[in-house]
Structure formats: structure tokens, C-alpha cells
KEZAVO-741460 format. One record per residue: residue in one letter; residue number from 1; x, y, z of N, C-alpha, C in turn. Coordinates in steps of 0.1 Angstrom, whole numbers. Layout:
N
<'a',NUM,<X,Y,Z>,<X,Y,Z>,<X,Y,Z>>
...
//
This chain:
34
<'m',1,<87,-56,-170>,<74,-62,-170>,<69,-65,-156>>
<'p',2,<57,-62,-153>,<51,-63,-139>,<54,-77,-134>>
<'a',3,<53,-88,-142>,<55,-101,-137>,<69,-103,-132>>
<'r',4,<79,-96,-137>,<92,-98,-133>,<96,-89,-121>>
<'a',5,<87,-79,-118>,<89,-70,-107>,<90,-78,-94>>
<'p',6,<100,-74,-85>,<102,-81,-73>,<89,-80,-64>>
<'r',7,<82,-69,-65>,<70,-68,-57>,<58,-64,-67>>
<'p',8,<50,-74,-70>,<38,-71,-79>,<30,-59,-75>>
<'i',9,<24,-52,-84>,<16,-40,-81>,<4,-44,-72>>
<'w',10,<-2,-55,-75>,<-14,-59,-67>,<-10,-62,-53>>
<'r',11,<2,-68,-51>,<7,-72,-38>,<10,-59,-30>>
<'y',12,<17,-49,-37>,<20,-37,-31>,<7,-29,-27>>
<'s',13,<-3,-29,-35>,<-15,-23,-32>,<-22,-29,-20>>
<'t',14,<-21,-42,-19>,<-27,-49,-8>,<-20,-45,5>>
<'e',15,<-7,-44,5>,<1,-41,17>,<-3,-26,21>>
<'v',16,<-4,-17,11>,<-7,-3,14>,<-21,-2,21>>
<'l',17,<-30,-9,15>,<-44,-9,20>,<-44,-15,34>>
<'s',18,<-37,-25,37>,<-36,-31,50>,<-31,-21,60>>
<'r',19,<-20,-14,56>,<-14,-4,65>,<-24,7,68>>
<'v',20,<-31,12,57>,<-40,23,59>,<-51,18,69>>
<'i',21,<-56,6,67>,<-67,1,76>,<-62,1,91>>
<'e',22,<-49,-4,92>,<-44,-6,106>,<-40,8,112>>
<'a',23,<-36,17,103>,<-32,30,108>,<-44,38,113>>
<'g',24,<-55,37,106>,<-67,45,110>,<-69,58,102>>
<'p',25,<-80,64,104>,<-83,76,96>,<-73,87,98>>
<'a',26,<-67,89,110>,<-57,99,113>,<-45,98,104>>
<'d',27,<-40,86,102>,<-28,84,94>,<-30,82,79>>
<'r',28,<-42,81,75>,<-45,78,61>,<-39,88,52>>
<'g',29,<-39,101,55>,<-33,111,47>,<-18,109,45>>
<'e',30,<-11,106,56>,<3,104,55>,<6,91,46>>
<'v',31,<-1,81,49>,<1,68,41>,<-2,70,26>>
<'a',32,<-12,78,24>,<-16,80,10>,<-5,88,2>>
<'l',33,<1,98,9>,<11,107,3>,<24,98,0>>
<'t',34,<27,89,9>,<39,81,8>,<35,69,-1>>
//
């Protein structure tokens, strides 16, 4: 169940988006693939 997951999906998505914004356009491809 998502509620029991150590890292909620919404939180994971937020972290990924933050990394993409900080990384910049050049690194978005690599971040998206990972």
C-alpha cells in the first residue's frame, strides 16, 4: 500500500522535480531516464 511505503509517491515526485529544476535543461534527460 502506498501509505505504508517508506517514501510516498508524491514525495518522490517532488524530490525528482526539485532535482530536475536544480539540474537545469542539460541534465533533465539523464534525470528523467533515472
